N, C-alpha and C positions, 0 to 999 in steps of 0.2 A: 799773686796767682790764687786762683779759685781752689779751695779743698774739697776733694771728693770724700766722702765719708759712707763708710759701710761696718758700723760698730759691731764687735763680736757678739755681743748682747742680743743683737738683731739677726733672723735667719739671712742668709745670704740674698741678694736679688736674684729674681727668676730670670733674668735675660740680661741685655745690653743696656744697662742703667745702674745708678747708683741710688743710695737710699738718701742723700743729703748732699748739698753743696754749700759749703761757707763761704761767702764772699768778703774777703776783708774790705777795710776802711779804703779811701782813695779809689774807687773804683767806678768807671763809668757803667750804667745800667742801660740795657736796650730791652724793650719790651715789643715783642713782634706779635700784632695781630692775628688774630685766627687766619691761617692761609688754608685755600681749597685749590684742587687741581685744575685752575684756570691757567692757560699758558699766556704769555705776552701779549699774543694777539686777541685775548678774548676769548678763544674757544676753549672749550672744556675738553680734557683729556678723556679719552675711552677707557673704561674699566679701573679696577682697583689697584692694579700695579702702576698703570701711566699716572694716574691721579696721584698714588703717593709720592713718586717719582717726581711729579711737577711740584708738588707741596715742598717737597725737602728742597728742590731747586730754587723755588720761591724764597723760602726761610734763607737758604744760604745766599742769595741776590742780596735781601735786605740787610744781613748781619754783614757782607762784606761791603756795602754801601756805607755801613757806620764805621769803617775801618777795623771791623773784627773778623774772626774765622770761627769755623766750625767748633775748634777748640775751646772758644770763649763761649758756647751755649751750655747754660747751667741747669735749664728746666724746658721739658716738653710737656704740654698737654695735648694728648691726641683723641680724637672722637672719631670713631668709626660708626656706620650704619648697619654693618651686618658683621654678627661674632665671626662668620666663616673667613673673613678676610684678615683676621690677624696675622694668620703665618705669613701672607704675603706683605702684610705690613711690616712685620719684624724683619723678613729678608729685604726689602728694599732699603729699609731705615739701616740696617747694619752694611747693605754695599754702599750706599752713600756715607754716613757718617763713621764707617770704619770702627775703630776700637775706642773711640769716643765715649766716655760715660757721662751722662748728665741726669739729674733728678727725672723721673719720668712719672706721668698718669696716662694710663689709656683706659678709655671708657666707651663701652658700645651704647648708642643713643638711638631712639627711633626714628629722629630724622634731623637735617641740618636745615639751614635757611631755603637752599633750594634740593628740589628732589633729584639733580642730578649729579648733586655732590656726594659723594662715597666716604669721605674723610676731609676733617679739617685738623689744623695743628697749630697751636700757640707756643711761642719760644720766648724764653728770656736769654739774654746773653749778658755777660760782665766782663769787663777787662780793665787792668790797672792802667789808671792815669800815671805817666810818666812825667814827673818835673824836673826840669834843668835845675841841677845845683851847680853854683857859681860860687 
């Protein structure tokens, strides 16, 4: 089981994340490339709320395709192009991932690879490898 860490010697997290996640040995790791608000049909979701929702849905779909769940996500790196979108990003993130805590970084950047993209998120997931003992 991944261990979420928020040491008393460090100020508590400012939001829905933890300071660190320890991944024990014998875990599978999944590194998810930066996902943007592009829907399965290739169209771009319109607006920050719709793009953020689609980004998290893309990440969840990839994680589930690897046989994992949201609770196996240990790290998010999030990039927004506008500081004014932070509150919407947090609201959508909290709605979709609920009480799950992962290590997290949020950065406001001047641009992403396409001017139509308002957000991009990378993720890392880890899940214990179950070995049959006979």
